[in-house]
C-alpha positions in Angstrom: 116.7 88.8 80.7 120.4 89.1 81.0 122.1 88.1 84.2 125.6 89.3 83.8 128.6 89.1 81.4 128.8 85.4 81.6 125.1 84.4 81.7 121.9 85.6 80.1 118.6 84.1 81.2 116.2 84.2 78.3 112.4 84.3 78.5 111.0 80.8 78.9 108.1 81.8 76.5 110.6 83.0 73.9 110.2 82.1 70.2 113.3 81.1 68.4 113.9 81.7 64.7 117.1 81.1 62.8 118.8 81.8 59.6 122.3 81.1 58.4 123.7 84.0 60.4 122.0 84.1 63.8 119.4 82.8 66.3 116.8 85.3 67.4 115.2 85.1 70.9 112.3 87.4 71.4 109.4 87.7 73.8 105.9 87.3 72.5 103.1 89.8 73.2 99.9 87.7 72.9 100.0 85.7 76.1 98.5 87.4 79.0 97.0 90.3 77.1 93.9 92.1 78.5 90.5 91.9 76.8 90.4 95.6 76.0 92.0 97.1 72.9 93.8 99.8 75.0 97.5 100.6 74.9 99.1 100.4 78.4 100.4 103.6 79.9 103.5 101.8 81.1 105.1 98.5 80.4 107.8 96.9 82.7 109.6 94.0 81.1 111.7 91.4 83.0 114.9 93.4 82.9 113.0 96.5 84.2 111.5 94.5 87.0 114.8 93.0 88.0 116.3 96.5 88.3 113.8 97.4 91.1 115.3 94.7 93.4 111.8 93.9 94.6 111.0 90.4 96.0 107.4 89.8 94.7 104.3 91.3 93.2 103.3 93.1 96.4 106.8 94.7 96.6 106.7 95.7 93.0 103.3 97.4 93.4 104.8 99.4 96.2 107.8 100.4 94.0 105.6 101.6 91.2 103.0 103.1 93.5 103.4 106.7 92.1 102.9 105.4 88.5 99.8 103.3 89.3 98.1 105.8 91.6 94.7 107.2 90.5 93.3 110.6 91.3 89.8 109.2 91.0 90.2 106.5 93.7 88.8 106.4 97.2 91.4 107.1 99.8 94.5 105.0 99.4 92.9 102.2 97.3 95.6 100.5 95.2 95.2 99.5 91.6 93.1 96.6 90.3 95.4 93.6 89.7 95.1 91.0 87.0 97.1 87.8 86.3 97.8 87.0 82.7 94.9 89.3 81.6 92.4 87.6 83.9 90.6 88.7 87.0 91.7 87.1 90.3 89.7 86.6 93.5 91.9 89.1 95.4 95.4 90.6 95.4 96.4 88.1 98.0 96.1 85.4 95.4 99.1 86.7 93.4 100.9 89.0 96.0 103.6 86.4 96.7 104.6 85.5 93.1 108.3 86.2 93.0 109.7 88.9 90.7 111.7 86.3 88.8 108.5 84.7 87.6 107.2 87.9 85.9 107.6 88.4 82.2 106.1 91.9 82.2 103.8 94.2 84.1 101.4 96.7 82.4 99.6 99.7 83.8 96.3 100.6 82.2 94.0 103.6 82.7 91.0 103.5 85.0 88.4 102.8 82.3 89.9 99.4 81.7 88.7 98.4 85.1 85.1 98.5 83.8 85.9 95.6 81.4 86.6 93.4 84.5 83.5 94.4 86.5 85.3 97.0 88.7 84.4 100.7 89.2 86.4 103.1 87.0 88.2 104.7 90.0 91.4 102.6 90.1 94.1 101.9 87.5 94.7 98.4 86.3 98.0 96.5 86.7 98.3 93.3 84.6 100.9 90.8 85.8 102.1 88.4 83.1 104.2 85.4 84.2 106.5 83.1 82.3 104.9 80.0 81.0 107.3 77.8 82.9 108.8 78.6 86.3 109.8 76.9 89.5 111.4 78.2 92.6 111.7 77.9 96.4 112.5 81.1 98.1 113.6 81.8 101.7 114.4 85.1 103.2 115.0 86.8 106.6 115.0 90.4 107.5 115.8 92.7 110.4 114.8 96.3 110.8 115.4 99.0 113.5 115.4 102.8 113.7 118.8 104.4 114.3 117.4 106.2 117.4 116.8 102.8 119.0 113.8 100.7 120.0 111.2 99.0 117.8 113.3 96.2 116.5 111.5 94.0 114.0 112.4 90.6 112.5 110.6 88.6 109.9 111.1 85.4 108.0 109.4 84.2 104.8 109.3 81.0 102.8 107.7 80.5 99.4 107.4 77.7 96.8 105.9 78.2 93.3 105.6 76.0 90.2 104.1 77.3 86.9 103.5 75.0 84.0 101.5 76.9 81.4 98.1 77.5 82.9 98.9 75.3 85.9 100.2 77.0 89.1 100.9 75.7 92.6 102.1 78.0 95.4 102.6 77.9 99.1 103.9 80.6 101.4 104.3 81.6 105.0 105.4 84.8 106.8 106.2 85.4 110.5 106.9 88.9 111.8 107.5 90.1 115.3 108.2 93.7 116.4 109.0 95.2 119.8 107.0 98.2 121.2 108.2 101.8 121.2 107.6 103.8 124.3 107.3 107.6 124.6 110.3 107.7 126.9 112.4 106.0 124.1 111.9 109.3 122.1 112.3 111.6 125.1 108.9 113.1 124.6 107.9 115.9 126.9 105.0 115.0 129.2 102.3 117.2 130.8 103.3 119.0 134.0 103.4 116.7 137.0 103.6 113.5 134.9 107.2 113.3 133.9 107.4 109.5 134.2 104.3 108.9 132.1 106.3 108.1 129.0 107.3 104.7 130.4 103.7 103.6 130.4 102.6 104.9 127.0 103.5 103.3 123.6 104.0 105.2 120.4 103.9 101.8 118.6 102.5 98.6 120.0 104.4 95.3 120.2 103.1 93.1 117.4 103.2 89.6 116.2 101.9 88.2 112.9 101.7 84.8 111.3 100.3 84.2 107.8 100.1 80.9 105.8 98.6 80.7 102.3 98.4 78.5 99.3 97.1 78.5 95.7 96.4 75.9 93.1 95.4 76.7 89.6 94.9 74.7 86.4 92.5 73.5 83.7 89.6 71.3 85.0 87.8 71.0 81.6 88.7 71.5 78.0 88.0 75.2 78.1 87.7 75.9 81.8 90.4 76.8 84.3 90.0 76.9 88.0 91.9 78.5 90.9 91.6 77.8 94.5 93.4 79.9 97.1 93.2 79.8 100.9 94.9 81.7 103.7 94.9 82.0 107.5 96.4 84.9 109.4 96.8 85.8 113.1 97.7 89.2 114.5 98.4 90.1 118.1 99.3 93.6 119.4 99.9 94.9 122.9 99.6 98.6 123.8 100.3 100.7 126.9 97.8 103.5 127.4 99.2 105.4 130.4 98.5 105.2 134.1 95.5 105.6 136.3 95.0 105.1 140.1 98.6 103.8 140.3 98.4 101.1 137.7 99.5 100.9 134.0 96.6 100.6 131.5 97.0 98.0 128.7 95.2 97.0 125.6 95.6 93.5 124.2 94.2 92.9 120.7 94.0 89.6 118.8 92.6 89.4 115.3 92.3 86.2 113.3 91.3 85.8 109.6 90.5 82.9 107.3 90.0 83.3 103.5 89.0 80.9 100.8 88.6 82.0 97.2 87.6 80.1 94.0 87.9 81.4 90.4 86.6 79.6 87.3 87.2 81.1 83.9 86.6 80.0 80.4 85.4 80.9 76.9 82.6 80.1 74.6 83.1 81.1 71.0 84.2 84.8 71.2 82.9 85.3 74.7 84.9 85.0 77.9 83.5 84.5 81.3 84.8 84.5 84.9 83.1 83.2 88.0 84.4 84.1 91.5 83.5 83.0 95.0 85.0 84.3 98.2 84.4 83.4 101.8 86.0 85.4 104.6 85.8 85.0 108.3 87.4 87.5 110.7 87.2 87.3 114.5 88.7 89.4 117.1 89.0 90.0 120.8 90.1 93.3 122.4 90.8 93.8 126.1 91.2 97.4 127.4 91.9 98.5 130.9 89.7 101.4 131.9 90.8 104.5 133.8 88.0 104.1 136.3 88.9 100.5 137.0 88.0 97.2 135.5 88.6 95.9 132.0 86.4 96.1 128.8 86.4 93.0 126.6 84.9 93.3 123.1 84.6 90.3 120.7 83.8 90.7 117.1 82.9 88.2 114.3 82.7 89.4 110.7 81.7 86.8 108.0 81.4 87.6 104.3 80.4 85.3 101.5 80.0 86.5 97.9 79.9 85.4 94.3 80.5 87.2 91.0 80.0 86.4 87.3 81.6 88.5 84.6 80.8 87.8 80.9 82.5 89.8 78.1 82.4 89.5 74.4 81.5 91.2 71.1 77.8 92.3 71.0 77.8 93.3 67.4 80.1 94.8 64.8 80.3 98.4 63.8 82.3 99.9 60.8 85.2 100.7 63.1 85.2 97.4 64.9 83.4 95.2 67.4 81.2 96.6 70.2 82.3 94.8 73.3 79.8 94.2 76.1 80.7 93.3 79.7 78.0 92.1 82.1 78.8 91.7 85.8 76.4 90.3 88.3 77.2 89.8 92.0 75.6 88.7 95.3 77.0 89.0 98.8 75.9 88.4 102.3 77.7 89.8 105.4 77.2 89.4 109.1 78.9 91.5 111.7 78.5 90.7 115.4 79.9 92.8 118.3 79.8 91.3 121.8 81.1 93.5 124.7 81.4 91.9 128.1 78.3 91.7 130.2 77.7 94.9 132.1 79.8 97.0 129.8 78.6 100.5 128.8 79.5 99.7 125.2 76.7 98.8 122.8 76.2 95.2 121.6 75.1 94.8 118.0 74.4 92.4 115.2 74.3 93.7 111.6 73.5 91.9 108.4 73.8 93.2 104.9 72.6 91.2 101.8 73.3 92.8 98.5 72.9 92.1 94.8 74.3 94.2 92.0 74.2 94.3 88.2 76.6 96.2 86.0 76.7 96.7 82.2 79.6 98.2 80.3 79.7 98.9 76.5 82.9 99.7 74.6 82.2 101.0 71.1 84.9 102.0 68.5 83.8 105.1 66.6 86.9 105.5 64.4 89.8 103.2 63.9 91.9 101.0 61.7 89.1 98.5 61.2 86.9 101.1 59.4 86.8 100.9 55.6 89.9 102.8 54.4 91.0 103.4 58.0 90.7 106.7 59.7 93.0 109.7 59.2 92.1 110.9 62.7 93.4 107.8 64.5 91.4 105.6 66.9 88.3 107.0 68.8 86.2 104.8 71.1 83.4 105.4 73.5 82.6 103.7 76.8 79.3 103.6 78.6 78.8 102.1 82.0 75.8 101.6 84.4 75.4 99.8 87.7 72.6 99.3 90.1 72.8 97.6 93.5 70.2 96.7 96.1 71.3 96.5 99.8 69.1 95.2 102.5 70.1 97.9 105.0 70.8 100.9 102.7 68.3 100.6 99.8 69.2 101.0 96.2 72.4 102.7 95.0 73.4 103.4 91.4 76.2 104.6 89.3 76.7 105.5 85.7 79.5 106.9 83.5 80.8 107.6 80.1 84.3 108.0 78.6 85.8 109.0 75.3 89.3 107.7 74.3 91.2 109.2 71.4 94.5 108.0 70.0 95.4 110.1 66.9 98.8 108.2 66.8 100.3 105.3 68.7 102.4 107.8 70.7 99.6 110.0 71.9 96.3 109.3 73.8 93.6 111.3 75.4 90.8 110.1 77.7 87.8 112.2 78.9 85.4 110.6 81.4 82.6 111.4 83.8 81.1 109.3 86.5 78.3 109.7 89.0 77.8 107.2 91.7 76.2 106.4 95.1 78.0 104.2 97.6 76.8 102.8 100.9 79.3 103.0 103.8 81.2 99.8 104.6 79.5 97.7 107.2 82.5 98.1 109.6 82.1 101.8 109.5 78.4 101.3 110.4 78.7 98.6 113.0 82.4 98.2 113.9 83.2 97.4 117.6 82.9 100.4 119.9 86.1 100.9 121.8 86.9 103.4 124.7 90.6 104.4 124.7 91.8 106.4 127.8 94.5 109.0 127.8 94.5 109.9 124.1 96.6 113.0 123.7 94.6 115.7 121.8 95.0 119.3 120.9 92.0 121.4 122.0 91.9 124.1 119.4 89.3 126.2 121.2 91.5 126.6 124.3 94.9 126.1 122.7 95.9 123.4 125.1 96.9 119.7 124.9 94.8 117.3 127.1 94.5 113.6 127.5 90.9 112.5 126.7 88.9 109.3 126.6 88.2 108.6 122.9 85.3 106.5 121.5 86.0 104.8 118.2 84.1 102.2 116.2 81.1 102.2 113.9 78.4 104.8 113.5 74.9 103.3 112.7 73.6 106.7 111.5 75.9 106.9 108.5 74.3 107.6 105.1 75.2 106.7 101.6 77.6 109.1 99.8 77.2 110.5 96.3 80.2 111.4 94.1 80.5 113.1 90.7 83.9 112.7 89.0 85.2 114.4 85.9 88.6 113.4 84.5 90.9 114.4 81.6 93.9 112.2 81.0 96.7 112.7 78.4 99.6 110.3 77.7 102.5 110.9 75.3 105.5 108.9 74.1 107.5 111.5 72.2 110.4 109.2 71.2 109.8 106.2 69.1 112.7 104.0 70.3 113.0 105.4 73.9 110.9 104.3 76.9 110.0 107.9 77.7 106.4 108.7 78.8 104.7 111.9 79.8 101.3 111.9 81.5 98.8 114.6 82.6 95.6 114.0 84.7 93.1 116.6 85.8 90.3 115.4 88.1 87.4 117.2 89.7 85.4 115.4 92.4 82.2 116.7 93.9 80.7 114.8 96.8 77.5 114.9 98.8 77.4 113.4 102.3 81.0 112.1 102.1 82.0 109.7 104.9 85.0 111.0 106.9 86.7 110.6 110.2 86.3 113.2 112.9 88.6 116.1 112.1 90.8 117.9 114.6 89.1 119.5 117.6 89.0 123.0 116.1 86.3 125.6 117.0 84.8 125.1 113.6 84.5 121.4 114.0 83.1 121.6 117.5 80.5 124.1 116.3 79.4 121.7 113.6 79.3 118.6 115.8 79.0 119.8 119.4 77.6 116.3 120.4 81.0 114.8 119.6 82.8 116.7 122.4 82.3 116.6 126.2 83.8 119.1 128.6 83.9 119.3 132.4 82.6 122.2 134.5 85.8 124.2 133.9 85.5 123.8 130.2 88.3 121.3 129.9 87.9 118.7 127.1 87.5 115.2 128.6 85.8 113.0 126.0 85.8 112.9 122.2 83.5 110.7 120.0 85.8 110.0 117.0 83.5 107.6 115.1 83.1 108.3 111.4 80.5 110.7 110.2 78.8 112.3 107.2 80.0 115.7 106.2 77.5 117.8 104.1 79.7 118.1 101.0 83.2 118.3 99.6 85.0 119.6 96.5 88.3 118.5 95.2 90.2 119.6 92.1 93.7 118.1 91.3 96.2 118.3 88.5 98.8 115.6 88.4 101.6 115.3 85.8 104.5 112.9 85.5 107.5 111.8 83.5 109.1 108.4 83.3 112.3 107.3 81.6 113.7 103.8 81.5 116.7 102.7 79.4 119.9 100.6 79.5 123.1 102.1 80.9 124.9 103.4 77.8 123.7 103.0 74.2 121.4 100.1 73.3 123.3 97.4 71.5 122.3 96.8 67.9 119.4 94.3 67.7 118.7 94.3 71.4 116.0 96.9 71.7 112.7 96.1 73.4 114.0 92.9 75.0 115.1 91.2 71.8 118.5 89.4 72.0 120.1 88.0 68.8 122.4 85.1 69.4 124.9 83.9 66.7 124.1 80.5 65.4 127.5 79.3 66.3 126.9 79.9 70.0 123.3 78.5 70.2 124.7 75.4 71.8 125.6 77.4 74.9 121.9 77.7 75.8 120.8 75.5 78.6 117.5 74.8 80.3 117.5 75.7 84.1 115.5 73.7 86.7 113.1 76.7 87.2 112.1 76.6 83.6 114.2 79.6 82.3 116.7 79.3 79.5 120.3 80.5 80.2 122.8 81.5 77.6 126.5 81.7 78.6 128.4 83.7 76.0 132.2 83.5 75.6 133.7 85.6 78.5 135.0 88.9 77.3 133.4 88.7 73.9 131.5 91.6 72.3 128.3 89.5 72.7 128.9 89.2 76.5 129.4 92.9 76.8 126.3 93.7 74.7 124.2 91.4 76.9 125.5 93.1 80.0 124.6 96.5 78.6 121.2 95.4 77.3 120.2 94.0 80.7 121.4 97.0 82.7 118.9 99.7 83.6 118.6 103.3 84.7 115.2 104.6 85.5 113.8 108.0 86.5 110.3 108.9 87.6 108.9 112.3 88.6 105.3 113.1 89.6 103.8 116.4 90.8 100.4 116.5 92.3 98.9 120.0 92.6 95.7 120.3 94.6 93.9 123.3 93.1 90.8 123.2 95.5 90.0 121.1 98.6 87.0 122.2 100.6 84.8 120.5 103.1 81.3 121.6 104.2 80.7 120.0 107.6 77.0 120.9 108.0 74.5 122.9 105.9 74.3 126.5 106.9 77.9 126.7 108.0 80.7 128.2 106.0 82.8 125.7 104.0 86.3 124.9 105.3 89.2 125.7 102.8 91.5 122.9 103.7 94.4 124.5 101.8 94.2 127.9 103.4 94.0 127.9 107.2 91.1 125.4 107.7 93.1 122.2 107.6 91.5 119.4 109.6 94.5 117.0 109.6 98.1 117.8 110.5 100.0 114.6 109.9 98.2 113.3 106.7 95.6 114.6 104.3 96.3 116.5 101.2 98.7 119.3 100.7 98.6 121.9 98.0 101.8 120.4 96.4 103.3 117.0 96.5 106.3 115.9 94.5 107.5 112.2 94.2 110.8 111.4 92.6 112.3 108.0 92.0 115.7 107.1 90.4 117.5 103.8 90.2 120.2 101.9 88.4 121.1 98.3 87.9 124.0 96.4 86.3 125.3 92.9 86.6 123.7 92.0 89.9 124.3 95.4 91.6 121.4 97.9 92.0 120.3 100.9 93.9 117.0 102.9 94.1 116.2 106.3 95.6 112.7 107.5 96.4 112.1 111.1 97.6 108.8 112.8 98.5 108.3 116.5 99.2 105.0 117.9 100.6 104.3 121.5 101.0 103.3 123.0 104.4 99.9 124.1 105.7 98.2 126.3 108.3 95.6 125.4 110.9 93.7 128.4 112.2 92.6 128.2 115.9 90.5 130.4 118.2 91.8 133.9 118.8 92.0 133.2 122.5 94.7 130.6 121.9 98.2 131.0 120.6 97.0 131.5 117.1 97.4 129.5 113.9 99.5 126.4 113.9 102.0 126.3 111.1 102.9 122.9 109.7 106.2 123.0 107.8 107.0 121.3 104.5 108.5 117.9 104.6 111.1 116.1 102.5 111.7 112.4 103.0 114.3 110.3 101.2 114.5 106.5 101.2 117.4 104.6 99.7 117.7 100.9 98.8 120.7 99.0 97.5 121.1 95.3 96.7 123.6 92.8 95.4 123.4 89.4 93.8 126.4 87.9 95.5 127.6 85.4 93.0 127.3 87.8 90.1 129.6 90.3 91.7 131.9 88.3 94.0 134.1 85.5 92.8 135.1 82.4 94.7 132.0 82.2 96.9 130.8 78.7 97.9 128.2 77.2 95.7 125.4 77.3 98.3 125.5 81.1 98.1 124.3 81.0 94.5 121.2 83.0 93.7 121.5 84.9 97.0 120.6 88.6 97.2 121.4 90.9 100.1 119.4 94.1 100.3 120.0 97.1 102.6 117.5 99.9 102.9 117.4 103.2 104.8 114.0 104.9 105.2 114.0 108.6 105.9 117.7 108.8 105.5 117.8 112.5 106.3 115.8 111.9 109.5 113.3 114.6 108.7 110.0 114.9 110.5 107.1 117.3 110.3 107.5 120.5 112.3 104.5 122.1 113.9 104.6 125.3 115.9 102.3 128.2 116.9 102.9 131.9 116.5 105.2 131.9 119.5 107.4 129.2 118.0 106.3 126.6 120.5 105.3 123.0 119.5 102.1 121.7 121.2 102.8 118.5 123.2 100.5 116.5 120.9 102.6 117.4 117.8 106.1 116.6 119.0 108.3 115.0 116.4 108.0 111.6 118.1 104.2 111.5 117.8 104.2 112.5 114.1 106.9 110.0 113.1 107.9 107.7 115.9 110.5 105.8 113.9 112.4 108.5 112.1 115.4 107.1 110.2 115.3 103.3 110.1 117.4 100.7 108.3 116.5 97.3 107.1 118.7 94.4 106.0 117.2 91.4 104.1 118.9 88.2 102.9 117.0 86.3 100.2 117.9 82.9 98.8 116.3 81.3 95.7 116.7 77.5 95.5 
């Protein structure tokens, strides 16, 4: 990894070979590889990672979100994350690893998740660290919208030491943000309540403190152990309007403690991983009621679980070994909700004990291991089956199959099908019931905006959902020596009894769930039960294609492709070992080698993804017509799926100076209403552009004091064009509930961050 014209940091895991002319420094592939014989869809090496300007693993996952997204996932679930080819207890275990410690990141298709005991509905990201690394990082940030209000400050401190398979880390984060009032955005209030905006928050005041640590290393000859623990506290304060001359408030306090243990090892050709997790979450929510008094709800959520994953060759076929992965798990969870005595809200105690068993078989059908090889390339089949027994939801099952064909190393096709049952999460079933007064809502039947009392929380009547997913994926690398990839994914998802939140209060929704809405004698909407529910069925078909290009700025210097740097033997003495474990080479200033290293470590990257939703329908109840969510029957204005969404990312980096642009365009939609109202609501298309720039001070600026070494300053502007969703009816008027400030309270916002590596 080059660090400028005068220094080049080389991979600590590098192998060095020499002859009479030169010393070759190159990164190895074997360390940290996954257990599956599957080529990654994308690989980011150290120089690529540095070009993003991201601080840690969590920030990197955000930067590559479009490339690691899966059409087959539930909601906004992120990818499965591995560390050095091994499963971790949770993303939190590795989220704070600094970007400088990462040798490479790999993205694999969803089917690889089965090898690690996950479902095949998330892509897999493997993070591989250097073998030796040490750093102490401190950073501070400030963010605020250009329209004012909602200032946020945060400070972070992290320490990490990596020595082979031994790792110690400690980190802490403190964040505080001011509230944002409706009057700060000049929102129009209902007639006769012009001053209400000073007592209603668009965004609450928040405060967060998190401390966590991890220790990992060998405990026996062939067994490694990892212990991670964290504690977190969150506090928020909302203003909910006024009633009987007083401001209504909500104070919410949530605390969480996590302890995770991972043991991994091998026996002969088999690898095993054992995981244990204990989580305890407690909360207290105090809400002022419009009728007077205050509701207090306390919750306690405790989860303990253990997993064992065993993988290895079951037998040998002509094309190679048949790999089996067996995953067993047990979990117990208790959820207790305790409202104050005399409250109208329900009190409950739920318990769920579960045990599951999953078997995955990966069998090569054609391949290079077959006698004489195969002229058709590599073909493999994957079979998966899972059964789970839940104490409160009975038995659920899932099964699937996939075929993977790679006729050449540059072209791959995956076809898969999955059927599964899934019980709703216990929080969706028994989460704390909360009454929130003065929730601004559009009543589609009457075409008016009203403030209602909203009930949220869990729904004990939820049923298990069933999904059937068919997927076709194609990946192509058309140029042998250029990091250019093309991808195409088609996904069809059919669901029975899908769990969803209550859609907008349209006439169709109210006809399907009349018990969820309450009106007064004049027909005015007064209460809405917004707890989750089961719809009857849904259908979704999506096509997603993308293109990614990463390369140095200018032509690649000879002998420096794919992260390989050749150093003349006469300058090998200029290599020095740094305190953090990296190797730094300082070429002669102004030499051809110095210029070549600068060019080889520079980066320009482009990424473009287009998601085309071909069909999106929702059947609320049997016997009613299905809603076409793409053509007039939309049930969500601010989020949800649009027919078209395009994501574009571009960036460049050279000698400590970098910039990144992210742009997203979403097509518009239409929401039909009752004919008695002002007609259909039209939601315009939306383009948002985020820009980030950063500078490594001492690489760009001369004469700075020594204490500013390894300091990076980043400046980001989100929604730089200050675009917000526009909603209007056939008369051109915007309903009060869909004013710009409600749909995007912040608008354009800037962030400045100063990061120092010791």
